[in-house]
N, C-alpha and C positions, 0 to 999 in steps of 0.2 A: 606487787608493792614497790620494789625496789624500780621496775621499769616505771612505773608512774612517777616516782621521785625523781628520776633521769629526766623525765619530760617535763616536769615542771621546772627544775633549775635549767635546762636547755632553752625553755621558752622565756623564762626570767632574764637569760644571758642574752638572748637574741634581741627582746625588747629592750634592754638597757643598750646593747652595743647599737641598735636600730636609732635609738635616740641621741646617741653621740656621734653619728655618724654626720659628715658633713654635707649636706645638698649642694651640688655647685653645677651651674649651667654657664655656659657661653655664649653671647649674643648669635643667634641664628637667622635672623632675616633684618633687613633694612625697613624702616618704616618714613625717614625724613632726615635729610641732611642738608646743610648749609652749602657747601661747595664741594667739588670735587675734580681732581687734575684730569682724570680719565685715564684710559689706558690700562694694561694689564698689571702692571707694575705700580704699587701705591696708590692703586684706585681703592675707591670707598669698600668695595666688597671685600679686601684684605683685612678689614676689621672683623669680620664674621669668624665664627668657629675659636678653638682653643689657640692660645700664643703659639706664635711662630719664631718671635724674635727673643724670646725669654727662655731660659734664665741667661742666656748669653747677653742680651741686649745689643744695643748700637744699631745702625743703619741696617735697614732691611726692605729688599722688594716686596716682601710681604706684609707691609704695614701701610697704614693710611697715611697721606700726606694732604692735609687741605689747602688750598689756595692761600689762604692767610695764616699760614703756618708758622710764619718768621714771628710776625707782630699784631697779628688780626685777632677777631673773635670768631668762633665757629660754634655750631652746635649739630647734635647728631643723636636720633631716636633709634632705638634698637628693639626687637623683639625676641623673646625666648620660646624654646618649643613647647612648654609646658608652665602652667601658672604654679608660683611657689612662694613661700614666705621668705622674706628679704630681711636680714639684718646687716649685709655687707655689700658695698658695691666696689669692685676692683677695676682700676682703669690703668692698663699697662700703656705707660708713656717709654718708649725706647730711645727716644732723644730728648735729653734736657726737660727733665719731669717737673712738674709743681705747676701745672697750666689749670688743671680742673678748678673750675670757678662754684659750679653749682651741679647738684644731682637730683633728679625728680622721677618720680616711679608712677606706673598707673596700674591700678588693682583691678582693671577690668572695665572700669566706669568710662574709660575713653578721656579722661581727664587727669592731668599730672600733678601730684602732689611735691612739695620741694621737701626732701628730705635730709638733705646736707648742704652746707654750703660754706665756701672757704672764710676762714677766719684772719684777720690781719695777720696774726702770729701765727698761722699754720704753715708748716713746712712737709713737704712730701719726703720722707725717708728716703734718701738716695739709695738706688739698689746698686750693689756690688757686681759690677759686671764681670763675667768670666772671660771675657775676651781680652787678649792683650792689646794695649793701647796702639800697638804698633804691629797687630796681626796680619798675616801676608795674604794676598789676594791671588788667586790662581789665573792664569792665562793659560787654559788646557788649549787652546786652538792657536796659540801663537809662541811656538818653539818652548811651551811648557815653562813659561817664564813667571817668574813671582816679584811682586812689587808691593810696596806698602801702601796701605788705604789711611785716610783721616782716622783720627782719635774716635774712641769711643766716648760720646759727652752725656754724663748725668744719667743714664737711663734711671727709672724709678717705677714703683707701683704705687698709686693712688688707693689705699685701703681706706674707704670711706665707711665709718661705722656709723649705722642709724641709731638715733637715740632711741625710738621705739620701732622693734619690728614691723613690717608691714605685710600682710596675707595678700594671697592669690595675685602676686605681681605679675603682670604678662608684658611688660615694657619699660624701658628705663630711658631717661632724656640726659644728656650730659652737656654741659656747656664749659667752651674753654676760652681763656683769655691767653693768647702766646705771646702777650706783651710782658707777662711777669717774668719770664725768663729769656735770657738773649740765645739767639742760636737757632738752628733749624728744629722742627717738631716732627714726630712721628707717633702715632697711636697705632698699637698692635693689637688687643683686644680688649673687649669690655665683659666682664663676668659677676654673676650675683651668688651669695651664700647666704644661708640660714643661719651662719656662726659668726661670731666675732674672731675667731681664729684665722689670722690672715689664709688667703687661698695659696696652696701652694703649688707651685707651677713645676711639673715633673717632665724630663725629657722621657721619650717613649723607647723604653729599653727594657730589659728582663734582669733579674739578678744574676743568672748564670755568666751574661756576659760581663758583668761589674766585679764577679770573683774569679775572672781568668787571672793567671800570672801576667806579672809585668813583662812587656814584651823585650826581647832581646833587640839591641841595636846593631845593624850591619853597616858600619862607616867605611865607605869604599873610596874616601878623598874625592870625589867628585863633587861639583856644585850643582844644584838643582836636578836632582836626581827624580826619575819619573818612569813609568811604564815597567815595573817590576814584573817579571816571568819566570817562571822557572820550568826546566823541561820535565817530561813526563816520569823521567826515574829519578828525579829530584836531585840529580848531581850537577846540574849546570843551571845558574841564574844569569838571566839577561836584564839589562836596565838600560835606559837612556842617559846621557848628561851633555850639557853644554861643554864643547870642548874645540879649541881650533875655529871658532867661531862659526860652529854648526852643531846640529844634533847628532850625537855619536852613539851608536849600540855598543856597549861593552858587554862582556860575558866573563864569567868566573866560575871555576871548576871546585867543586867539594873534594877537599883532600882527604886521606886515609884517617887524620885524626879531627875530622869532621870540620876543620876550618876551611875559609874559603881561599881560593888562590889569589893572586895580584889580578886584578882585572886587565883585560886586554881588549882593544877595539877589533869588532868582528868587521873585518876589511871588506867581505863582500856583501855586507848589510848596510854598508855605510856609502853608496855610491852617489848619493845626492847632496846637494848644497846645504839641504836643510831638512826638517821633517824626517828623520830617520829615527823613527822608533818602532817596535813589536806590539801588535794588539792581540794576537792570538799564536801559540806554537804548539806543533804537536808533531809526532814522528812522521807525519804524512806532507803536512803543509804548514806553512807562516801566512801570516796575514799582517803586512807591513805597510807603515805610512813611509811617504817618500818624497811627494811634490805637492804644491799648491794644486787645489782643485780648478777644473777649466769651467767658467761660466758658459751657461746657455748649452751646456753638454751633458752627457751622463757619466763624465770622469769624476771620479772622487777622488784623485789623488793616492788610494790605496790599491796595493797589489798582492796577488797570492803569489807565494813563492814554493817551488817544490822543495821538500827536505828528504835528502837520501844520505841517512848518517852522518849527518852534518855538513853535508855538500849541498849549497842553496843554488837553485835555479828558477829564474823569474817564469812563472806560468802564464798570468794574465793580469789586466787590470781590472779592479773592482768597479763594475758601472751599475747605477741607480738611475732609474727612469726619472725624469724631470728634476734631477739633483739640484738643489739649491742649498747655499750655506752663507749667513753672514760673515764668517772667519774662512781663513785659508784653507784650514785643515779641521780636523774632529776626534772624537774619541768613538771606539767601536768594540764588539765583542761579537761571537760568531757560535753557531753549534758546531759540533763536532764533524756533521755531514755537510755544513755550509749551506743548509737550506734556509735558515732564518738567522736574520743579523740584527743586531740592537746598536743605535748610534746614539750619541750624546752629540746634539747639534741646536742651534739657534737658527729658527726660519720666520716668515711671517705667520705661522701656524702655532708656535710655542705658547705655553702658559705666561710667558715673560721673559724668561732668560733662556739658558740652553736647557732644553728639554732631552728626555730620552724617547725615542721612535723605532720602530721595527719594520723590516719589509723581507718579504718572503722570495725566495728565488725562483727564477722564471726557468723553463725550458731550456732557453739558449744559454743559461748560466748566468746572466743577469739579474738584476733584482728589479721588484716593481716598486711602486710608490711608497715613500716612507710614511708610515702610520703612527699618529701620537699614541703614546701607551696610557694618556688618562690623566685626570686630576689629581687622583689619590697618590701616584708615584710622582708626578711633577708640580713643582710649586710655582709661584712668580719669580723665584730667583733661580739658581744654575743646578742643574743634574748632569752629572757626567762620570768618566773614567769608570764604564759599566765593565763587570765580569760576569757571564753567565754560566752556572756550573753545569755538569753533565746531565744533571736530571731534567734541564731545560725548564726548571720552575723556580730555582733560586738565582737570585739576581743582586749581585754586591753593586754599590755604587758609590760616589762620593758626592755630599750636596750642602749647600749654605742656606738652604729652604726652610729648615725645620730647626725646632728646638734643639740646643746642641751645646757642647763643653765650650764653646768660643768661637769656632772658625769654620772650614769645612771639615765634614766628620764622615765617616764610614758608617753606610746603613746597609741593610738587607731588606729584600721585599719577595715575596712569594708570588708566582702567577696563579691566578684563580679557576681559570678556564682556558678554553681553545682559541678563544679570540685574541689574546695576548694583548688586550687592553683593560683588562681587569687584575689589579694587583693589591696584594696585602698594604695596608698602611706601613710606612718605612719605619724599621726597629733600628734604633742607634746601636752601634757595638761596644757601646760602654766606655767607662773611665778609663779602661786599660789600654783599650786601641785608641781612644781618641782623646784629644787634651786641647788646650785652649791655643794651639797651635793649629798647624794644617795637616791633614790627614787625606791622603787620596791614593789613586793607583792601587786598588786593592787586587790581590790576588790570591786565591785559596787553592793549594796544594791537596787535593783531595787523598791522594796516595800517603802523604805524611800527616795529613789533617792539621796542615799549617798555614796561618794566614800571613802573608808577605804585603809590606804596604810602605808608602813613602810617607815620610813626617818632615815638616819643616819647623823648627821650634826654635826661638831666640835667634833668627837668621841662619839656623845651622841645618842643613839637608842629611837625612839618613834613611835606611831601609829598616823597618821593623819586623820582627818575626814572631809569631806567639802560636801556641798551640791551641786550637779550637777544635773539640769533637766534631766527627762528622755528624751524628746524630743530632747535635745542638745546632749546628749551621745549616744542614738539610733537613728540613722536615720529614722528607721521604725516604 
């Protein structure tokens, strides 16, 4: 009898919960559109799927920018994976919102019915952007410089609530008049819901990351800090900073009281005029940047250095078949046995900006062709600063191509098979690690289970350090 009552109560709860659950879909296919700039960045396909430029707002390579986005009229028709009842249509306008004039829906008949039109006194609620107006932009391939980008202008979401819900909606047509609001416009995504409750756009993270402790800030009085690496015993930290008109590798020793000593330049690692930075450090070898890559050769500008108890000697340069790079240098990580490397680079074959590629080592010690790691992990914007952990399945990197807390954020993705082309959807490391500033150069010390990273917030550069359990960071 008690069991029967339990099942009845559980069933009632399930029905009530299901009735209140909001059904949300984002556009999955293009049906018709008025104009397209073409290209991988800001092309029409960037409007498909869930938002990439919200909740941070602002200009994004992952948003559609029509030809007449300054002051013209545009129309787009999009389809959805499954028919559903629609009470709300949400249009994410990540630059200068308030330009949607009419929304129509198709309930499977092949004809559109107008369900919402802008009133003269209607105003789109301006979305409070999480990005700083002067948020920093990362030049990972040009001496790790940081510079300002244009302000974030009035991002917003047009939550069009239909007077009457429409059943079996399969497509939506949205009409824009971009002359209503001055300035450039971009459209991030179009979503539908069966509820009047505004669609909440969430960053792809997990509660455990948001529940981390606040990172400790290690400030070494250097500007534009990058490429943080900790020795295997956890007693020495390396980083690069711009000093004396070039990139300089500094190191600091952990003292008996747990504090770090005054940083000193690593003279033997600073032999070049620029691009001195470490990408991998072990007790046996180091992978170091040093010079600009040579066009039309296999030379990358990186070199392997032998490490003998802190004494460094150059072994060989890193060579990749048919190596090509839009910039003078790049970001790189490598497996412990040096058999596979991952590189953040921009070429003719990227998804739009800097992408993550991998290459296999050949018998002669050089590397084969770089292969793109796929659209799941690479966006139309920039992905770079990778660190591959010892399981060779956990990859940390920084990106500006996903929903974030405001700027470049740090993400983790997991390799799904042995092709190295299938990766899980990137997971944001949460609001303790990531801020509305810049976060990059992640380095996870597996021995102490500590994440080190660089942060630039309000023009100030520092190294962050936070404990993250290994079982949380590495699935295996």
